[in-house]
C-alpha positions as CSV (number, residue, x, y, z in Angstrom):
1,M,0.0,0.0,0.0
2,K,1.4,3.4,-1.1
3,I,0.9,6.3,1.1
4,N,0.9,9.6,-0.9
5,D,-0.8,13.0,-0.7
6,E,-3.9,12.0,-2.5
7,Y,-4.5,9.1,-0.1
8,I,-4.0,11.2,3.0
9,T,-6.3,14.1,1.7
10,Q,-9.0,11.7,0.7
11,N,-9.1,10.1,4.2
12,P,-12.2,11.0,6.1
13,I,-10.3,11.5,9.3
14,Y,-8.0,14.0,7.6
15,K,-11.0,15.9,6.3
16,E,-12.7,16.0,9.6
17,E,-9.5,17.1,11.3
18,T,-9.1,19.9,8.7
19,I,-12.5,21.1,9.3
20,R,-11.9,21.1,13.1
21,H,-8.6,23.1,12.6
22,K,-10.4,25.7,10.5
23,A,-13.1,26.1,12.9
24,R,-10.6,26.5,15.8
25,L,-8.8,29.2,13.8
26,D,-12.1,31.0,13.0
27,E,-13.0,30.9,16.7
28,E,-9.6,32.3,17.8
29,E,-10.0,35.0,15.1
30,R,-13.5,35.9,16.3
31,R,-12.3,36.1,20.0
32,A,-9.4,38.3,18.9
33,K,-11.8,40.7,17.1
34,I,-14.1,40.9,20.1
35,S,-11.2,41.5,22.4
36,A,-9.8,44.3,20.0
37,E,-13.3,45.8,19.9
38,A,-13.5,46.0,23.7
39,K,-10.1,47.4,24.0
40,R,-10.8,50.1,21.4
41,K,-14.0,51.1,23.3
42,K,-12.3,51.1,26.7
43,D,-9.5,53.3,25.2
44,F,-12.1,55.7,23.7
45,R,-13.8,56.2,26.9
46,K,-10.5,56.8,28.7
47,R,-9.4,59.4,26.0
48,L,-13.0,61.0,26.3
49,I,-12.7,61.4,30.1
50,Y,-9.2,62.8,29.8
51,G,-10.3,65.3,27.1
52,V,-13.2,66.6,29.2
53,A,-11.0,66.8,32.4
54,S,-8.5,68.8,30.4
55,L,-11.1,71.1,29.0
56,I,-12.5,71.7,32.5
57,M,-8.9,72.4,33.8
58,V,-8.3,75.0,31.1
59,L,-11.7,76.7,31.7
60,I,-10.9,76.8,35.5
61,I,-7.5,78.3,35.0
62,Y,-9.0,80.9,32.5
63,F,-11.9,82.0,34.6
64,K,-10.2,81.9,38.1
65,L,-6.8,83.2,37.3
66,I,-6.9,85.2,34.2
67,K,-10.3,86.9,34.8
68,A,-9.5,87.5,38.5
69,F,-6.2,89.1,37.9
70,G,-6.9,90.6,34.5
71,N,-8.8,93.6,36.0
């Protein structure tokens, strides 16, 4: 009995394992996308909070210091 590529690729066990492997890779890719999306949302929230805090600090400095000592 000769074992060659055609014999291996036509084997039902090989086909089943190939399908399992592709499904596993798809699942890992899906999880990576979900994780990246969650990280992106978390980073956006953090940047938004820092931006609002920076704006508030600039306004406080402007109205408390510059307006108070400007007259």
